[in-house]
N, C-alpha and C positions, 0 to 999 in steps of 0.2 A: 800284394807282394804275397810269394811264396817262399817259407822259411823251413828249413830241416833242423829238428832239434834231436839233443839226446839227453836224456833226463830218469831221475827216479820217480817210481809212481809211489801211491801210498803204502805197499807192502816192501818196499825197498829195492824191487828190481828195476834194472836198468831198461827203459822203452825208448824207441827211435820212431820217429815219424814225421809228417810233414803237415803243416796248416798255413793258412791266408790270413793275412793281417797287414795293416797299414803301415807298420814299421817294427823294428827290433825290439822297441818297448812294449807296444801293443801286443807281438806275439808272447813275450815274457810275460805280460800280464795274464794273457788267455790261459797259458798254460799254469801258472799260479792258481788262478780260479778254478783250474780243473784238477788240483792236487797234486802237480807235478814240482819235483825241485827240478831245475835247469843245471845241466851241465854244459852242454855247447849248442850254440844257437848260430845257424848262417844263413844266407839267402839260398835260395834254390830256383835254378832258372831251366826248366826240362825244355828241350827241343821240341817236343809234340807231347802235351799232355792229354792223356786219353779222357780223364774226370772233367777236364775243362771242355773238352768237346764234347763229352754227353751231356753236360750241362747247357751247351747253347743248342742242341739239337732236341734234347728232351728235357725242356724247361720245367723247374717243380714250380707250380704257381700257389701263391699266396692262400687259396682256398684249399687245397690239398693239405697244407699245414695246418691250416684250422681244422679241418675235419680229421686230421690225425689226432690232435691235441684232444680235441671233445669224444672221439671214440675211445681213446686211452682214457680218458678220464671216466667214461662210462663204464669199461672195463675192470676198472680197478676198484670203482665205486661198487661194482658187482662180486667184487671178492675174487677176480681173477687174478692171478700171479704174473708180475709184470713180463715176464720173459713168454708166458703162454699169450698173452696178452699182445705184445708186440709181433708174435708169430703168428697170431691170427691175422692184425691188421697187415702184415706183410705178404700173407697169402691173397690179400684182397686188392692188394696195390696194383696199378695199371702203369704207373710211371716206373721206367726202369731205372732210372737214377736213383728214385726215393726207396725204391725196392732193395737195390746194394746197398745203401746206407744203413737201412734198418737190419740188413744181415748184418754188418760190422756191429752195428750197435748192440745188435742179440749177443754176436760173441764175447763183446767186450762186458756185458751184463752177466755171461756165464764164467766168466775169469775174475769176477768180483767186483768189478767196477758198478759206481751209481749211474742212475740213468743222466744225471746231468754231467756225469765226466764224460760218459760214453757219447751223448749228443754234442758235447765240446768238441770233440775231436772233427766236428763237420760243420766248421762255422760259416760255410757258404750256404749250408740248409738251416742250420740251428744258428742263429747268432748268439754270440757271448752273454749280451743282456737278456736274453731268455733262459740260456743255460744258468745262468747265477741266480735266476730267480726261481728255477727249479730246485736249484741246491738248497735254498732257502726252505721250499716247500717239503724237501726232502728232511731237513734237519727238524722242522716244526712239525711234522707227522699232516701237513696239509697239501699233499702232492697233487691232490686231485682237484683242491680248489685253485691251485696255482695253475694248473694245466687249462682250466676254464677261463681264468683271467687273462692269459695269455691269447687264448683263441678269441676272446672278445677284443683284445687290444688290436690284434693283427685285423680282424674283421672291420673294425671301426676305419682302418687305415685303407683297408681295401676298399671299402664305401667311398671314402673321400675321394680316392685316386680314380674310382669309375666315373664318379660324378663329373670330375673335372676333365676326364677323356672323352666322355659324351656329349660334354657340351662344345668341347673343340673340334668333335667329329664333323659338324656342318661346314665349318671354315675351311677345314681341311680338303672336304670334298668340293666346295665351291672353288678353291685355288686351283686344283686339279682338273677341273672342267675349264675353268678359264685357260689355264696352260694348254690344253687339248684344242679347245675353239681356236684360240690365237695361232697355236702350231699350224692347225689345218689351214686358217685363212692365208699364213705366210707360205707354207709349202706349196698347196694346191691352188687356192683362188687367185692369188695376185700375180703368180707366174702365168696363167692361164689369159688372164686381161692384159698383160702386158705383152704377151707375146701377139696379141689380138691388135695393139694399139702401134706396136711397131710393124705391122703387116699394112696396118690402114696408112703409116707414114704421118698419123697426125700430131701436131702440138699438143703436148700436154699441159694442165696446168701446173703451177709450181707445187702444191701440195700432192697432187698425185704423183709428179716425178719423186718427191721425197719419201712418200710412201712405200713407192716402188722400188727405189734405189736403197732403201732399208732393209725391205724384204729379200732383196738380191744379194746383199751383202751377208745377212745372217744365213741365207740358204748356203751362200759359196765357203762361208767360213765356220759353219757348224761344228765340223770337226775341230777345228783349233778352239773355238769357242769352248767345246766339253772337255777338252784336254786340259784348257786353262781352268776350267771352274774345277776340276778332279784334283789337279796342281795345288791350287790354291785351298782347297779343302784337306787335302792331305797333311798340307804344311800346318794348317791350323789346328788341325787334328794333334799332328805330332807335338806341337807348342803347349797345347792345353794339358797333354799328358805327362808334362814337365812339372815340376813343383809350383815353380812360379807361373806359369800359364793357368795349371790348376785355379789357384789361387785367383788369379785375374778374372779366370770366365765365372767362377763362382760368386765373386764380387760384382760381376755386371749382371748375372742372373738375380740377384737380389737390389739392383740399383736400376733396372729398365723402367721408364715411365709407364705407370699402370699396372704391368705384369710383374714389376720387381716386388711389389707390396703383395702380391698374391703369394708368389713363391716365399717369400720373407714369413709369411702367414703360416703357410704349410710347414715350413722347416720348424718353426717355433710351437706349432700344435704338436708335431712328433716328439720333438725334446720334451714337451710339458707330460705327455703321455708316458715316455719312457722314464721320465724323473716319478712320475705317480705310480707308476707299477712297480718299480724297486722301492718306493720308500713304502707303498703298503704292504710290499712282502717282509719289510721288518730293515732292510739294510740302511746303515748310516749314510749320510751325504758324503762322506769321505769314500767310501766305497761305490757310491750311485756316480758320482762324477765322472770318474775314470771310464766308467762301462759306457755312460751317454755319450763322452767324448769319442768313444771308440767307434762307436754304432753310427756318429754322425756323418753326412754326406757331403754337408758344406763345408769347405775349408775355412771360409771365412767365420762362419757362426762357431766351427769347433775350436778355432782359435780363440775366440771370443769367451767360450765357455772355460777354455784353458786358463784365461786371465781370471775367471770368475774363481775358478778352482783355488788358484795360487792364493786370491785375497782371501777365500774362504778358510783356508788352512791358515793364516795368519789370524782367523778369529774374527773375521767381519761379518761371518753369516752368510746367507746365499742372497738375498736381497738388496743389500749393501753394495755390493761389489757389480750386480747388473746396473745400479743407476750411473755407472761410469762410462756405459756403451750405450749410445742411441740404438743399437740393433735390437735390445731388448725394450720392447714398447712397454711404455707407461701401465696399462693394464697388467700386462705380466707383471712386472716389478710390484705393484700393488697387491696384487692376489698372493704373489709369493712371501709377500711381507707380513700379510694377513695370516697364511698359513703357517709361517714360522711361528706367531707370537699365539696362534689358538693349537698348534701341533696337529691341524688338518692341513696339511702341505700336500695330500694326494688329491683331497677334495678339490682344493684351491686350484691345482694345475688341471686336473680334469675339466673344471668348468672353463679355464682360460683355452683349453684344446677346444671343446665345442664350441666358444665363443667366435675363435680364430677359425675354425673350419667353417663355420656357417659366414663369417665374412669372407673368406677366400671365395667361397661357392657363390655367394651374391656378386662379388666383383667380377668372377669370372664370367658370370651371366650376363652383367653390365657390359663388359669389353666386348663380349661375341655380338651382342647386341647393337655394338658400334661399329665392329668388323665388317658384319654381313652386310650392311649398307655402302661401306666404303668399299667393299671388294666388289659390289655389283655396281657401281658408280663407276670405278675402274674399268670394268668388262666393259660398259656401256659406251664409256670414252673411247675405249680402243677401237672396238667394234664400230663404232660411230665414225671415228676419223677413217676408219679404212672405206667405208660403204660411202663417205661423203667424198672421197677422194675419187674412188671410182664412177660415182653417180656425175661429179663435176667434169670429169673426163668424157664421160657420156655427151653431156651438153655442150661441152666444148667441140668434140667430134663433130656434133650435129650443127652446131653454128657455123664452122667452118666448110661445111658441107653444103649449107644453103644460104 
């Protein structure tokens, strides 16, 4: 959701602007982390947002952000002024949206803002969790190191997502081919044989009549079927966009047989890396948890983390509240406990993230190894039934003729 705000900046000047956040509290927290004192905040719903359209048509790839962070760290290490470094990077950018964002960031830096504050005004490109890490790097004089750590973190997430997408590519292609083959049989092959059988006036076997009747029904009602599917899909999407619908959808995603655990592992590994990144930067858990919750994409898990945060503020630590919710798997809870006791929470969570990512990758491959023969079998059954019905009709006609 987009919010319009009025606030004081660090120099006491009144500033106005807009930002994206999951709610009013999240928007207020983002502004606070950016160094603003809030005066007024209200939701903003533009009729047509050019920035949103630009982000849709000229999407900023994660690899572009990784390259930006790495090049900026290299230039700063070389002694280049931060404004000059950003201007140099902007001149080399091919993505229009990112180029425009950097233009605004450079303008804010020239007006006296810090890099983390300037980037924080564009949460759709630079999430708050990264900007807060950069803020710590600015305060401790380790901005270049923090830029590299964030780049490493994003790169690991990109690699994990690529592995899952590449693994799913073959089943998707197989499904598309299956739909095309069945569509060709229903639209072209069966009608031709149906016309031939009708012209000969032969009595068809029951299986052949059923297959031809089903093909005729699909062909004659294809428009209504497509409209019905579009209507049901539209209603489902509209419901999922509501708070209740989104919560149930996210709950279903992590509760599905086989695939649900993969989704849960991917979400948990992402949370582990987020907490580890901020903890390594030197932030206390009381500041880390709100940022991690805001960066979450699954409502069920963000609610679970919110409950953990509330218990943590009561003095129960981080691992103890996690034991109350089965969504936090035993290995994660045990490693968090070890990390709390040894003071190496970031190392423990990174180990958990690596383990969960490896398990999710293995589970995805195993699932695909099951899907591939299952889809092949389904295609073979469908095509085989159609072929059998046509061949049986031919033999029936031959028997009636002789």
